[in-house]
C-alpha positions in Angstrom: 143.4 77.2 -58.4 142.2 73.7 -58.7 141.7 71.0 -61.7 139.4 68.1 -62.0 141.3 65.3 -62.8 139.5 61.9 -64.9 138.6 59.1 -62.7 138.2 55.6 -63.6 135.2 55.8 -61.5 134.0 59.0 -63.1 130.3 58.5 -62.3 131.0 57.5 -58.3 134.6 59.0 -57.4 135.3 62.7 -58.2 139.2 63.7 -58.1 140.5 67.5 -57.4 144.1 68.6 -57.9 144.9 71.9 -55.8 147.8 73.3 -54.4 148.1 72.6 -50.5 150.8 75.2 -50.1 154.4 75.0 -49.6 154.5 72.5 -46.9 152.0 70.1 -48.8 152.7 70.9 -52.3 150.3 69.5 -54.9 147.2 67.6 -53.2 144.1 65.6 -54.4 141.0 65.7 -53.0 138.6 62.4 -53.6 134.8 63.0 -53.2 132.2 60.8 -53.2 128.4 61.2 -53.1 126.8 60.4 -49.7 123.8 58.7 -49.1 122.4 60.8 -46.0 119.4 59.0 -45.8 121.3 55.6 -45.2 124.1 57.3 -42.7 122.1 59.7 -40.8 122.1 63.6 -41.1 124.7 65.0 -39.1 124.6 68.7 -40.6 123.4 70.4 -44.1 126.6 69.8 -45.4 126.9 66.4 -44.8 124.0 65.7 -47.1 126.1 65.7 -50.2 129.4 64.5 -50.2 132.3 62.6 -48.5 135.9 63.4 -49.0 139.3 63.0 -47.8 142.1 65.3 -49.1 145.8 63.9 -49.5 149.3 65.2 -50.5 151.1 63.3 -53.2 153.1 61.1 -50.6 149.6 60.3 -48.7 148.2 59.7 -51.9 151.1 56.9 -52.8 150.8 55.6 -49.3 147.0 55.1 -49.5 147.3 53.7 -52.8 149.6 50.9 -51.5 147.6 49.9 -48.7 144.3 49.9 -50.9 146.3 47.8 -53.5 147.2 45.4 -50.4 143.6 45.1 -49.5 142.3 44.7 -52.9 144.7 41.8 -53.6 144.3 40.3 -50.1 147.8 40.6 -49.0 147.0 43.3 -46.2 148.3 42.5 -42.6 146.3 42.7 -39.5 147.4 45.3 -36.9 147.2 44.2 -33.5 148.7 47.2 -31.9 147.9 50.5 -34.4 150.6 52.8 -33.9 149.7 56.7 -33.3 149.0 58.4 -36.3 151.7 61.1 -37.6 151.3 64.0 -40.4 153.6 63.2 -43.1 155.9 65.5 -44.3 157.0 67.1 -41.0 
């Protein structure tokens, strides 16, 4: 079962909470409308939305990074690390 959450950007961003199973727990899906005419038509499903799915810990980590970006405190990464799945 999923639940739509109220977004501060309700006209452009949709938030949906759902159960990601025992390993991930409660998760959120962030959905935005896609301008497929501008971005290109990859497949039929690409004509509608872009989305990213995050666990709570992933959402916290992303929020911290986005706040750094918004506050002009983000640091440049020269040697990008290999990404790992959180919670493993």
